[in-house]
N, C-alpha and C positions, 0 to 999 in steps of 0.2 A: 595565373596560378589559381584564381578564385574558382573556377569550375572544378579543378582538381580537388581543391580542399573540400568544396560541397560535396563532391562525389565520394570523398572518404568518409565525411560526416553522416552522410545518407546510408552508406554501406554498412555502418555500425549502429544506426539507430534501432530502437526497440521495435518500431512499427515493420521496418522490414525483415528483422530477425523474427518477429512473430509470424509474419507470412511464410518464411522459409520453414520455421518449425512446423506449421500447419500443413504444409504443401507435403512435406517428406513422412507425416505421420498420419496419412490417410484423410487429411482435410481438416483435422482439429488440432489446435495448439495443445500439447500436454501440459504447458504451463500454466496458461491463462484460461483454457477452456474455449477460446475464441475460435471460430471457424475460419478457414482460409479466405472465404468471401468477406468476412468481416474485416479483416486484416488487410485485404485488397482494397476495400473502402477507405480505411484509415491511410494507406499509402496513397491512395489518390488525393486525399485531402492534403497530404504532405507535399506533393508534386505540385498541387494548385498553389500552395503558399509560396513554394520556391519561385515559381513561375510570375506570381504577383511581385514578390519581393525583387526579383531580378529582370529588368526590362529586357536585357539581351538574351535571356533564355527563351526560346521558342518551342522546346520539346523536351520532356522527360520520359524515358522509357526503361521498362525492365523486361529483359529478353531471356527466355528458357536457353539454358546450355544444351538440353538434350534434344533429341530429333533433329528438325529442320530450323531450329533457332527461331521459335514463333514468339512473337511479343506476348507477354503476360498482362502488361499494362503500359498504356500510352497516354500522356496528358499533354496537351499541345495548345499553343497559342493560334487560333484560327484566323484566317483571313477573311473579309477586309476589316471587320471592327475591331480585331484583336481580342476577342473574348477567348476565355480559357475553358477548354471542354475535355472531358474524359471520353476518349474513343471507344464506341461499344465493341464489345468482343468479336462480333462477326467481322468487323473491319480491321481487325489486327492483323499484321502481315508477318511473313517469314523473313528474317534478315541472316540467316545461317551464312549465306555467301558473301555479305559485305566485308570489306577488308578490316574495319575497325573492329568488328565483332570477332573476327578470327584472330586478330592480334590482341584483344583483351583476353581471350580464352588461354593464352599462353603466359600471361602475367601472374606473378606470384601475389597472394593477398596483400591489400594495401598500397599496390602500385597503380598508376594511371596512365593509359594511353591517350595521346593527344594527337588527333588526325591531321593532315594538311588541309589547308583552307581549300574547300572545293564548293562547287554548285550542288545544291541540295536535289535529291532524285526521290521521285514517288513511283512505285511500281517499276522500277527500273529506268525511268525517263525523267531527263532534267527537267525540273519544275520551271514553269514560265508564270510571271516574270521571273527572272534569275534571282537566286537567293543563296549568295555565299555563306557557307556555314562552316564551323569548326566543331568537331566532336571530340568530348572527353568521355573515356569508357574505363570501368574498372570491374574485375571479376566479383561476383558474390559466392560465397562459400556456405556450405552446411556446418552444423556445430561438430560434425565428424571430419571436417576438411575436404568434403567432396565439393566439386564444382556445381553450383546450382544454377547460375545465369550471369548476366551482364548487365549493369547499370550503365545507362548513356544519357548524355545531356547534349543538346544541339544548340549552338550560340549563333546568333544572327550577327554577321560580321559586317553588314552594310554601313551602320553608323561609323564604325572605326575606319573602315575603308574610305568613306566620303570625306571623314575629316583629314585623312591623309592626303586625298586628292586635291584639297583645297588649303593644304596648310604649308606650302612652300614658301621661300623668300624670292625676292625679285621677280615677284609675279608668276613664278614658275611652280607647278605642281610637283609634289614629291611622287616618285615611282616606287613601288613595292613588288619585289620579286622573290620566288621561291627558291629553293636550295638548287634547283635546275636553271635558274636564271629566267624563267617563264613569268610574264606580267599577271600579278593579282590586282594591282592598280596602276593605270597609265592616264595622263592627260587626256588621251582620247579613249573613251570607255570601250570602244569596238575592240581594243586591244586587250581587255581584261579577259582572263580564263580562255584564251584562244585556244590552247592546247586541248580543252575540253569541247570546244565548240567546232573543231575541224578547221581552225584558221590560226596555227601556231605562228607566234611572234614573240620573241624575247630580247633581252637586253643586247645579246651578241648581234642580233639581226638589225638592232637599230644603231648600233655603235660597233660596226665590224673591226676596228683598229683597237679595241679594247685587249689589253696583253692578259696573260695568265695571272700576273701579279695583281692586276686590278680586280680580277674574278675570283681571287683566293680569299681566305677567310680574315686576313688582316684588314682590309679596307684601306681607305685613303682618299686623297684628292688627284686626279689624274687629267692630262690635257689629252682630248680625243678628237677625232673627226666623226660626224654623224654620217649616216648613209648618203646624205648628199653633199659632204665635203667640207661643212661649215664646222670651224673650230668651236669646240665646247670645253668648259671645266665641269668634270663630274666627280662629285663627292660620293663614296660609297661607305655605308656603315653597316656591318654585320650585326645582327640582333637574332632573339629567339622568343619564341611564344610559349609560356608556360616553362621555359627553361630547357625544352626538349625539340622544339620544331624551328629549324633555322630558316630565317628569312634575312633579306637585305634591303635597307632603305637607300634610295638613290635620289640625289638632287642635281638637276643639270641646269648650268648657268652659261649663256654664251659669253665668250671672252670679251667681246665688246663692251658688255655690260660692267664686267669687272674693271676694265679700263677706265671707262666713264667714272666710275666711283673713285679710282685712284687719282685721276686728275683733279677731281673736286677737292680732295685733301690737300694736294699739292699746291693749288692756288691759295689756300689759307695762310695765316701768319704762323709760320712753325714756331718763332720764338715766343709768341703770346700762348700759342698751344702747349709748348714744353713747360712754361710757368705754370699754368693752369693745371698741368698734369701733376707736376711736382707738388703744387699746394694741396691738391686733391689727395695725393699719396700721404704726405704728411698728415693731414686731418684725419684720413682713414686710420692710420697707425694709432693716434692719440685716441680716438673713438673706439678703436678695437681693444686697447688697454683697459679703458673704462668700463667696457661692456663684457669682456671676456670671463671676468671671475664671478659675477653674479650669474651670468648665462651658464657657466659650467656648474655652479652650485644648483641652478635650475634642473639642468640636466640629470645631474646626479640625484636629486631629490625624486624627480619623476621616474627614474629607473628604479630606485628603492621602493617607491610606492607601488609601483607596478608588481613588486615581488611580495608585498605585504610587509616590508620592513620599515621600521621608524625612519623619519626623514625631516630635515629642517628645511624651510624653503626660505630664500633671501627677501623676506617681506620688508627689510629696512633698506634695501638697495635703491639707489637715487633713479629718478624719472620712471618711464613706463615699466621698466623690469620689475621694480618693487611693487607697482600698482598691480601688475599681472600676478605676481607671486603672492599678494594678499588677497586678491580674488580667488586664486586657485586654492589657497589655505581654507578660505571660508567655505568653499564647496566641499573640500576634503573632510573638513570637521563635521559638516552637516551629514556627509555621507557615512562618517563613522557613527554618528548618533543614529542615524536611520538604519545602519547595519546591525548596531548593538541592540536596537529596539527589536528587530526581526530575530536575531538570535536568541534574546531571552524571552520572546513571547511563548506563551503556552499553547498557543494555536499553531497549527501547521500553515507555514508560509511557503508556497510554492510558485515560482516564477518560470515561465516558459514561453517559447515562441508560438506562432500561430499554428504551425504544425504539430503542436503538443510536444515538442523536444523539451525536456525540463534543463533549465540553465541554473536555478537556485533552488535549494533544499535546506531548510533550517533544522535545528536539533529537534524541535517538536514534531516536525514531519518524521524524523527518524523515529522517534519513540512511538508514534501513532501508527505508522505503517510498517516498520520493521527493516526498511532499507535504510543502509547508510547513505551519506551523501555521495560517496564514489560510486555506490551502486546506481543511485537515482540519476545523478547529474549526466544527462546525454542519453538517458533512456526516454520513452515517451510515457506520458501520463495515462495512455491508454492501459497500462499495466494495472492501474488502480481501479478499473471499472469492472465490476462483477458482471456475469452472464444476466443478460436481460434489462440491462442499462445502457446499451450501445447507443440506441436510438436518442436517448436523453443526452449523452455525451456528445454525438454528432450535432444535435440541435444546439447545445451550448456553444460549440466551436463555431457554428455558423453565425449565432447572435454576437460573439466576440468579434468576428470578422466585420460585423456591422457597427462595432463601436458600442454594443449595448452592456450594461452591467447586469450580471446574473446574480440573482439571489435565491437560494433554495433552503427553506427552513430545515428540512430534513431529506437526505438522499443516503444512498448507500456506496461504500467504497470497499475495496479489497486489500487486506493486509498482505505481506509477503508469505505469511504462513497460510493464506487461503481463506482465513476467516474474514466473514463480512462485518463491517462496522456501520453504525449510523452517524452521519456527519451533518452539521449545517455548512453550506458552501456559499461563498461570496466570490465572484470573480469580476475583476475589473480590468479594463484594457490597459495596456502599457503603451504610451506613445513615443515614437521616435522624435529626434529633434526637428524633423521636418513637418511633424503632426500627423503622419501616418501612424497606423496601429502596428506595433511591432511584435506585439505578444499580449500575454494575459497575467495577472498576478491572483492567485486563488488563496483565500484563507479559509481553512477547514477546521471545524471544532469537533471533537469527539463527543458524540451524544449518546453513546451506547449505554454507559453506566448510567446517564442520567434517564434514558428510557427505561432501563431495567428497575431503577429506584421508583420510579414514576408507576410502573406496573405493580410493584409490590406494594406501593402506597394505595393505588388504586383497589388492589385485592384486600388490603387491610381494611380500606374504607367500606368496601363492599360486604365484607364479613361483619364490620361494625353495624352497618345498616340493616343487614339482615337479622343480626342480633337484636337491635332496637325493635325490629318490627315483630319478630317472633316473642321477644319477652314481653311486649305491650300485649300481643295477643293472647299469650299465655296468662298472663295476669289477669285480664278480663274474663278470659275463659273459665280460669279458676273461680272467680266470683260467681259465674252462672253454675259451675258445677257445684259449688258449695250449696245453692239454693236446691239443686236437683236432687243431690244426694242427701240432703236434709231431710226433703219432702218425702224421699224413697224410703228413708229410715223410718219415718213416722207411719208411712202407709203399710210398711213390712209388718209392724206390730198391730195394725188394724185388720189384717186380712188373714190372720193366722188361722182361721177356721174355714177359709175358702182356700182349697189347695190351688186351684187353677191361678187364682189372683195372686197368691203368694209366690207361685213359680214366676209370673210375669214380672212382679215387682223385684224379685231377687235377680231376675236376668237383667232387668234395666239398671239395678244398682251395680251388679258386677261391671257391666259396660260403662257406667259413669266412673268406677274406680280405675278402669283402665285408662279412660279419657283423663283422669287425674294424674296417673302415672306418666301419660304422654306430655302433659303439661310440665311436669317435674322435669323431664328431658329436655324440652324446650327451654325451660328456665336454666338449666345446667349450660346449654350452649349459649344462651344469653348472658351468662355470668351473672344471673341474678338468683341462683339458688342459694339457700343458706348453707354456709360452711361452718365448721367447728375447728379451726385450725389450732394445731399445738405442735411444740417440738417433737419431731419424729426422726427415728433412725431409719432410713430407707433401706439400708441393707438388711436389717432385721425383718422389715415387714415384706421385702421380697424373698428371703429365705423361709418365712413362714407361708408365703403364698405358693412356694413351689409343689407343696404336696396337694393343694387344692388344684392347681393347674394340671398336674400329672393325671388326676382323675377327670378332670373336665376335658383335656385335649386327646386323651386316648394314649395308648401303648405306642403307637408308631409315630408319636410326634415326640423327638429328643429334646429336653430343655437343658440348654447349656448357660449356666449362671456365672458370670464373671464380674465378682464384686471387688472395687478397689478398696485397700486398706486406707484407714484415716479419713472416711468419707465425712464431709461436713454435714451438720444437722440443718434441716429445714423446717419451715413452719408451714404444715399443710393439714388438710383434714384427711387423717388416716384412712376413713372409711372410703370416701371418694376416691382416694389415691388407688386403693386396693381395686376399686370397681373399674378405674381407668386401665390399669395394667390387665385385668381379666379381660376386659373389652378388646384390648389390642391383641391379647393372645388368642382369643375366639376367632377373631379376623384372620390372624395369621394362620390358624389351623384350616380355616375355610380356603385361603389362598393356596395352601400347600395341598389341598385336597386330603386332608387328615393324614399325611405322611411327610415328614421333613424334620428340619432342625429350627427350634426357636431359641435365639439367644438374648438374654437380658443381662445387660452390663451397666456398671455404674462408674462414673468419674467426677473428679473434682475439676472444673474449668474455670478461667478467667476471661471474660469477654472486654475486648478493648474497641475503641473507635474504629480501628482499621480492619476488624474483622470482616472478611468478605462475605461470610455467609448470613450472620445474623445480627450484626450490629444495627442494622436499620430498625429492627423490632424489638431489641432489648437494650436497656440502659447499661454502659459499662459497669462491671462489678464481678463478683464471685458468684458462681452458680454450681449446682450438681447437675450432672446429666445422666438421664436414665435412658438406655438405648435399648429398643425392642425391634429385633431383625428376624426375618424369617427366609426360607429358601423357596418362597412360593412363586407365583406366575407373574408377580410384579404388576405395575400399572402404566398405562399409556400417558404420555404427558397431559392430554386433554382430561383424562379421568384424575390424574393426580391433582390438577388444578382446581378441581371441584370436591375433592374428597371429604373436605370439612365442611361443606354446606349441608344444612339439615334437610332430610328426606331425599338426598341423592344416594342412591345404591345401584351397584351392578349385579346385585344378586337377583334371583329369580322371584316372581311374584309370591309373597307370603314368606319368603325367606329372611326378610329384614325389613326394618322401618326406615334405615337411612339416617338413623339418630345417633348410632354408637359412636362414631369419630366426632360428631358434633358435640356430644357430651364430654368427651375427652378433651377436646379443643377449649370448651368453655371451662372445664374445671383448672386445666393448667393456666390459661389466660387468667382467670379470676384469682388463681394463687400468685399472680405476678410474674409467672414464666412465660415459655413459649413452646409450641407444639410444631414441629416442622417434620417433613417427609422427604426421603430420597428413595426412589424407585425407578426400574427401567423393565420393560417386558422381558419376561422368562429369566430375570436376574434377582427377583426377590425384592423386599421392601424393608426399609429401616425408618423407624419413627424415633424423634428424639424428643425428650421431655426435659426442658430446662426449668429448674426451680431456684429462686434467689436463695443463698446461704443465710441461715438464721444468725445474725452477727452475734458474736460473743459465746456462741455455742458450737461445739464439735464433738464429733464421735470418733475417736481414734485409739489405737491400742495404747499409746503412751500418754493419751490426755493433752497432747500438744497440738496446737493449731498448725497445720502443715504450712511451710513457707512457701513463697512463689519460687518457681524454678528460675535459676540464672541463666541467661542466656550463653550458650557456648558459641562464641564468634568464629570457630573454627580456623584453619590455617590456609585458607585460599585453595584455588583448584579450579577446574573447568567441569562445569556440570551441564548435561544435556537434560532439559525439561521436556517431557512428552505428555501433553494434557489436550484432550480435545474441547474442553470448555474454555472459550477464549477469556472470560472474565476470571476464572481461577488460575489460568495460565499466567495472565498478566499479573495478578497479586503474587504469585508464588516466584515469579522471576524477579519482582521488585525486592521480596523477602530475601531471597538468595543473594542479590547484588548488594543489598544493605549489609548482609552478613560477610561480605568481601570475596564472594565467588564470582568467577567470570561465567555468563550463562549463554547457552544457545538454546533457542526454543523451537518447537514444532508441534503439530497437531496430530501426527498419526504414527503408529509403529512403523509402518513401511517407509515413511520419510526418515524415521530415526535411524534405521538401518543404512540408508543411503548416506547420511550424515556421518555414521561411524565409519563407512569405507572410506569417506573423504577426509575426515577429521582424524588425526592421530594424537591428539593432546587431551582427549575427553577423559576425566578421571571417574566420573560417576553419572549414571543416568537416573533421573528421577521420574518414573512413569506411573500414570494412572493405570488402573487395571481394566476397567471397562471402557472401551472407545469404539465409535461407530466406524465401519469400514476397515478393511485391512486385519492386522494381527492385533491382539490385544496384549496388555501389559505382561501377562503371564508368559506368552509365547515368545515376546520380546526379550524377557529376562532368559529363558531358556536359550534363544539364539545368541545373546550376548555371552553367556557363559560357554557356549561351544566354541564361538568364533573370536571372541575378544575376552579371554579368561581374566585378563589383568583389570579390566574395566569393572567398578563396582556397580550395583544395581539396589535401588530402593524403590519400592513400590508404594502407592497410595490407592485408597478407595474409600467411597462411600459406605460401602459393607463392612461389616466387623472382620477382623483378622482371622478368627477361627472359621467364618464362612468361606473366605477367600482360598484360605489353606485346605479346607475341607474338599472343596471342588477341584483344586489344581496343586499338584505337587510341585512346590517351588521352593528353592532355598533362600531367595531374597527376602529382606526385611519388608515389613508392610507397615506403613503409617496410616491410621484411620483418620478420615476426614470428618468434621472439621478438625484443625490442629492449630495451635498458637505457634507464633514465630519462635518462641523459645522450645517448644517441643520439636519443630521442624529443625532448628539449629543443633540440638542435641542428638537427634537421630543422623542427621547428615554427617556430624562430626564422628559419630560412634562408627558408622559404615566407612568413612573415609579413613579412619585409624585402624580398622579391623584387618 
């Protein structure tokens, strides 16, 4: 039965499924992105692992169902050294006319055909030396239920047949015949497989007097004469191979040998023998009573443990049974502790065979990769390998085969959603009891968030270093300018009568003053400019600024002012704040090519340690947020990463110094706040200025300090989260799960539509607006309104709500990023109850 079970396991493996998907989809697997040739390489490694593990397996093949039945892949144990090789494609053969292939094609999925034992053939000719084989074959189907091919394993039957040949009693070898009575094994090897070699000779030929009863299915012991007339006793035992292939075991003993054995017994003391037999019987009955109960307890306990149920072992039983039970209990307790450690580990622990088939998958692996244990166990670890990492994966498997431990500080893996994550990886060989390598244990730690934090820290340190450098230079340069400007002032008074000299001195003085302004800007970036902070009402200052901005920006730039009531007071330098807002507004006008919408909004926000956007750069506490957004051309990621660096500009020569955003950055940071930006090409840009609340001071309509919003925990439900940023998706999923919702997550609008077609119990879709590839959140919301009108939709975006609605007519609610958990809970609950 073993080859049949192996065939079924292989037919359902992810490696074979990946090759089938790639083959029927133009050569590329739509789920993993891997090519058919890559999957074929993985399958070859799987076949090789099976041949190494099973010495009786001599060949594994995948044969195409279409055409002439040509082999897709063949891995075999080659003679004479027994090495395992993958047969080159030009040497693959057509097997469409072979009986085992034709029979397997007629089977339903999950059934296995077991062939008769026969001599192996190559290119239609019996192989020499003779090689008796048994073949197991099963059909392979596509996901649509169409026939793709046939999976075949060849078993070398020589060891089994030779053991039968030499395993008889009374010095006589056992005979083995097939269902037709033809010899598979005979004491005379020349009689083996005679029907295939042109010299048929069977059981009826050797014993012509055998009756139909003896040749029937019941078997038994019969007296017969052989072909030479000698009287024989023949025992026939019906059997089957893999439960489907009938054979008969035959033992032949001359009658004279049996009579000699009876005579020997008859000459012994029958009385003494009877007494001995009686004593033995009584002793056996006594021992059986002493041992049966603990043995029964042991059997029941082992059965329960195999089902994962609690059980009590008879550790206090007398003699060896109690010792065995105590030893077994010790190992069980150790395994339970080991299992508990794996289950509670924060690292993904994945155990699998040498072919990559996953056999163990802990909860941390579920969280890290998005696959449940039911989905992962039985699949191949290749599903976690992103494109471009196949060679590393194959190299690691070869090293594992050699017994090496693999340690990678950083590599990439693929989540179920298709997102790449960075992990540290350690893979250790798992040894079988006989010392051979049975598989591997991989421990993987998600380093994605750590790398993101390191990048942000490095960016912060870089800005700090640039600030220190520019601040020091500006400070020293100011000292030089003070000398130059002072001397030029003196010189100007002395050359008043000399028009040419006076003009030269004035020109030099104006240039020096522009240099002084430049150093002032550098000091602003370096957070070393003198500030005059005071309690300020940001709403009042922005309201007053609008009139100035309307004249500065021009008639084609519409200003949308959205100020929150009850805004907290802040401690800032009002003049520097005004300059910062004007600077951002002018940049927005240039990005919009002097036509578009500029939105300025204010909010009260509270930052906690779990905030995924800004907690790394700001201490937890209360802040006011000023949001300045435009509908301009946006920035590429590489431009956005350098936007606050001094002298960096994308404007044409002479159109800007590259210090505007640097000054804003320096002012906000020096005020104890944070400046960050969110931008995508052709989608506009949003700058967010966070300023710490001035404790004890507030500006509100009723004079009362606004209270923190209470979290609305909702009433449960199933939410589909659609977000292409892996870090944000992970955080919002955890937030919603904490709020009591069941969550399904995906990274694209197209995948969301497929999930909605499959899942019938989704209550709400929470989707980002701007997503790369496929449809965006607005289009997704429209499709849901048309096709699933009962499903609620809430959108989220890094752009202000007015800009999103201004560009796209959509009825779904919009939650602006970043948001607190309490804000998310409130909006979700509102939409769910609406």
